[in-house]
N, C-alpha and C positions, 0 to 999 in steps of 0.2 A: 570571692571570700578574699581576705587580707588576714598576713602576719605581721605583728609589730616587734620591734626589739624594745622593752622599756626601759626605763632609767638604770635598773638593777642588772641591765645587759642580759636578760631573759627573753625568750621568746613568749609573744601570747598570741593564740589564734588556733586555727583560722578564725576570724569573726566576719560578719556581714558589714556591708557598708552603712549600714543603719546603725548599727553597733558602733562603728569606729566613728561616725558623725556625733554620737552621744558622747564618745570619750572625747573629742575635739571640744565639745561645748562644756563638757566638765572640766577641763584644763588638764588631762591625765595625757593627752599625747598634744604634739605642736607642729609647727610647719618643719621642725629639724627632724623628728621621728621616723626614724629607719622603716620603711615597708617592704613586704614583699608581696605581690599579686600571686593569686593561685594560679598555678600551670607556668608560672616564669621561676627563674633561678637568680634575676637580679634585684639586689636590695636598694632601694632608692629613698631619697627624702621625700616625707609625705607631700609637700609644697609642690614636688615634680609631677605628682600625678593630676592630671585635668581635672577628674571628676572631684578633688578636694582644694583645687586652689582658690577658690571664693570662700569656703569654709575657714581656711586657715589665715586669710589675710587681715580679717581683725584682729588676731591674736596680740600683735603688738601693741594696739590701743587698750586691748583689755589688761594687758600686763601693765601697761602705764597707769590704768585707773586702780589697779589693786596695789601699787605700790603707793599710790596716794591715797589709799582708802576711801577712794569716792563710791559713790552708787552707779550701778551699772546695770544694766536690763539683762535678766534671766532668760536664755534662750527657750524658746517655746519645748524642745525636745527634752531639755533638761526639766522644766517645771512637770512634764508628764511622766518623766522618768524617775520622779522622785514622791515620796510621801510626803504630809505635811500634818502638821497640828495646829491648832487656832485657839488663842487664848480670847475668848470673846470679852471677858472683862477687861483685859488690856485694852482692846480696841475702844470700849467704852470711855474708860480712863482717858485715853488719848484723845479722843475724839472731844469730849468735854473741854478739857484744856486747849487743844486748837480753838475751838469755837469761843472760849472765854477771851482768848488772845486777839481775836480778829471778830469781835460780836458784832460791831456797828457795820465794815464792810460786807460782813456775811449775811447778816440781816437784810440789810439793803439790796445786796445781789439777788438774793434768795426770793425776795418780794417781789423784784422787778421780772423775773422769770416766771414766778407764780401768776401774775398779772397778766403776761402775755399767753400763758397758758389757758388762764380763765376766759379772756378773749377770743381765743381760737375756739374753745369749748361752746361758749354761746354762740358763735357763728355757725361752727358746724352743727349745733343742736338744733338750729333752726330747721336743718333738712329732715331730722327724725321726728321733729317734735309733732307733727300733723300724724304720721305713723302712730306714734305714742298715745296721743289723745285719742285717736279713734279707737286704738285697741281698749282704752280704759273706758270709754264712753259706750261703744257700742257691743262691746265683750264679744268680738269677733277677731280672728287673727287671718289676714291673708297673707299670700307668697309675697306681695308688691310691698306690704307693710314691714314684714322680716327682712326683706331686700333692702329698703330703705335704711333700716335701724342697722343692717350688718355694713353698708355703705358708709355711714357716717362713723362708725365705729373704727372701719380701716383707714378713713381719711386723718382722723385724730391721733391715732397710735405713732404713724409716723413724726407725725410734729412734735408730740411727747418725747420721742425719742431722740430726735434732734436737738430740742432745748435741754434735755436732761443730760446729754453729752456733752453740752458745755460747761453745767454745773459740776460735773463731774472732772471734768479737765480743771476748772478752776479749783476744786477742792483738792486734787491730786498734787497741783504746784503748790500749795500752800502745805500741805503734808511734807512735801520734799523740800520744804524751806526756801522754794523758788518764788520771785515776784508773781504775783497773780492780780490781775483787774477784769474790769466789765469786759473787755473784747476777749478774754479767756472764757468767761460765761456764756458768751456767745459763739465759741469755737465750732460749735455744731455745724453751724453755717459756712464753714470754710470747706477745705479740700475733701473732706469726708463726708459731707452731706448725702452724696450719692449712696455710698455704702450704709450711711444710718436709715436712710428712707428705705431701702431693700430691706435692711434688718426690722425695721417697724412692721414693714409690711409681712415678710415672712414669720416673725415671731408673733406677730398679734393673730394672723390668720391661723397658724398652726396650733396656738395656745387655746384659742376660741373653738375650734374644732375639739381639742383635749379637754376643754370644760363641759362642752355638750356631751361629750362620751363618759357621763357619770363622774365629771368634774376631777378626779384623781389624776388623768392623765394630763389635763389640765396644769394642776399643781405641780407634778412632777417636771414639767418642761418650764413653768415659770421660775421655778428654783434653780434648775439646770443650766438656764441662759442668764442668771443674774450679773455674770460678769461679761456678758457678751457687748455690751454698751462700751464698756472701758476698754474692750481689748480693741475697738474699731477705732476709736478717739484717741486711746493713749499709744496702742501698737502698731496701729494703720493695719490692720487686718482686714481682709473682705468681708462682708456680712455671714456669709456661710461657714467660713473658716472660724470666725469670732465665734458663732453659735456652736459648733462642733468642739472647739477648744473649750469654752466655757462647760459645755455638758460633761467633757471627760475629766477636767479639773473637778468640778462639783460633785461627779459622780463616785468619787473616790471616798468622801464623807458626807454622803447626799442629808442625812439626818441632822449633821452638826450644821450644814449650810442653811438647812430650814428652819433650825432653831435661830440662826443668826439672823434671818429675815424676818422672823416673827420679833425678835428683840428690836431690830431696826424699824419695824413697823410700830411696835408700842411706843419705842422713844420717839418718832415723828407725830404720833397724834396724841401723845400726853400732854401737850401744850393746850388741847381744846378744853383741859380742866381749867387751867387759867382764862377763863373768858374769850378763848379763842386767840387771843393776843400770843399767848404761849407758843402757839405753832410756828410762829417765824423764828423761833428760837430751836423749837424742838424738831422742826424738818430738818435745817442742815446739822443738826446734833444726830439723828438716825443716818444721815447720807454719808456723813465722814465717817461714822463708824464702820459703816459697809465699805467706804475706801480704804480705812485703815486694814480691814481684813484682807482685801485686794491686793494692797500692798506687802502685806506679810506673806501670801500665798504665792503670788506671781508677779509682783511689780518690780521694782529695782531694789536690790540689795547690796550691801559691801563688798566689793570683790575680795 
């Protein structure tokens, strides 16, 4: 437990180490804040306590960013420690403006990734085609056929996650006003590929089990993990940390996030009305809307 002396020269505490770390992340205390550890009588600067040395070291960089009005990454503990609201209409409006401004590159890169996904789907589909055909024609189901279909699904999900991660990285860079290109759209094949593959395997397997259990558990997990991929590709989290972090953030307003996913899904498929060609525009439109929501809730914000 710790007691601190605030900027008003009043004592606050005792508080736990976790609470003190949250205050550090929020900027309420810094390296020079005077702290006394429970059981001692000595007051020391927070930076002198070994357990907080790393936590307060980045504060100078954060202060510089704040002075310059730059976008900074909000620490995970701050994201979890606060509530949030989300304007879905604003996300849609900003998404449409971004798509219009970058229509050519967005459509081209999105189409390229979609083609790769389709090729993978066709190749992996050969594994399960015989099992599906047998089920339809022979009207009987065996354990081997189910295993073949399950294996095909388990293989495709990690590939889709890796490809989707690159697209999300590309869209996030555009949202943040950074230069983005084809290399960013395939960033999932970089250093994060291992965690993305594990994320695809874990989320795909657990979601499939959830859908088998009366569907509702699968829906809950799918919505809860909606930000897991950007957490891995953007924040460099491990796959399980990203899944848990996403679940905790989304669960605060699960039904709002469910509505957001419905809207994004409708935006993505509405292009089918325009002779299917419109989907080349509507898919980026829906995905960018989701990324604006991610940025508003737990992305980079003005210091």
